[in-house]
N, C-alpha and C positions, 0 to 999 in steps of 0.2 A: 599764694604763699607756699613756700617750700620748707618742710621740716625734715631734719635728718635724724637718723638713729643708728644704733649698732645692735645687731642680734648676736648672741653668743653661740648660736647654732650654725650649721652649714647652709642654712636656707638663705636665699636671696629673693626678696619679693618687693614688688611695688604695689602699694595700696593706694587706691584712688577713692576720694570721697567728695561729693559736691554738697555744699551747705548754702542754701538759697542761691545767690548769684556768685558767691565766692567759691572758687575751686581750690581745694587743699590737697597737696600731694605729700605723701609720706614716702621718703626714700630710705630704704634699709639696705645694709650690706652685711655680708658675713665676714667675720674675722676669727682668728684663733682665740682660744680662751685666755691665753696670757696677754694678748693685745687688748682684748675686751676688759680685762681686770686691771690693766695698767692705769694707775691713778684713780681707781674707783674707791670712793669713800662713802660713808653714810653721814648725812646731815639731817638736822631737824628743821622742818618748815616753821613758819611763824605760828602755826597752829599746833605745833608739837608732834607732828607726824614725822616718822623717819623715812627718808627717801635716799636712793642711791644717786650720786652725782660724781663728776670728775673733779679732781683737785685743780688748783691754779695752773700747774705746769702742764698737765694733760690738756686742759682747756686751751692754753696758749699754743701748744703743739697742733691741736685741731684747727685753731684759727689760722695758723700758718699753712697747714696741710690743705685746708679747704678755702684758702683766701680768694681764689678765683670765683667761688660761688657766693662770696660775701661782699658787702659794700666796702670799698677801699677805706673810707673814713672810719668805719667800724673796726676794721683790721688794725689800722694805725692807732686808734684810740685804745683798743684793748692791749696791744703790745706795749705802748708807752705807759699806760697805767700800771701794768705788771712790772715794768722796769723801775718805776718810781716807788713801788710797794716795798715796805719793810719785810713783808712775808715772802718775797721772791726767793727761790732756791735755784740758782743757776746750774749747780751740779745736777740736781734732779731734772731740770729742764733739758739739759744736754743728754742725760741718760735716757730719758723718754724719747727724745728726738732720734737718738741712735737706734733704739728699738723699733721706732716707727719708720725708719729709713729716710728721715728728713733733716739730719744733723747739719749738713752743709747749708741748706735753706734757712734753718733756724739761726745759724751763726751769721749768715749774710744779712738777714732781715733785722736781727737784733743789733748788729753793728751799725746798720743804716739809721735805725730809729733811736738809738741811745743818745741822749743829749750830753752826757758827761764823758769822761775818759773811759775808754773800754777796759782799761786796766782796773778801774774801780769796781767792775762787776766781779764779785768773788765767785770763783768756780770751785 
């Protein structure tokens, strides 16, 4: 299993842990503080605990950015579900994509996977 994460410091580290017969790798990378905080929100778990998470638009940008590390069906499902959501914010998605340096990729992939008229996507 591979898990990814982002550190808000300048450190880059690979942590390795073996649990019985399953090997788990934690892959961390360093990013600037403004990129780390892009789309960072606080949500409550079902147990009432507050945790930090990324909003929908940042999550979709990460799915697109790291799509080669993910299962293709998962990538397509995530993007299509986002595009059908009433909560989608295309303007914010493109702003995030611009800051993350993946705007052209986001436009290309969203255009391919959107079932309706591309003009219907409010920007």
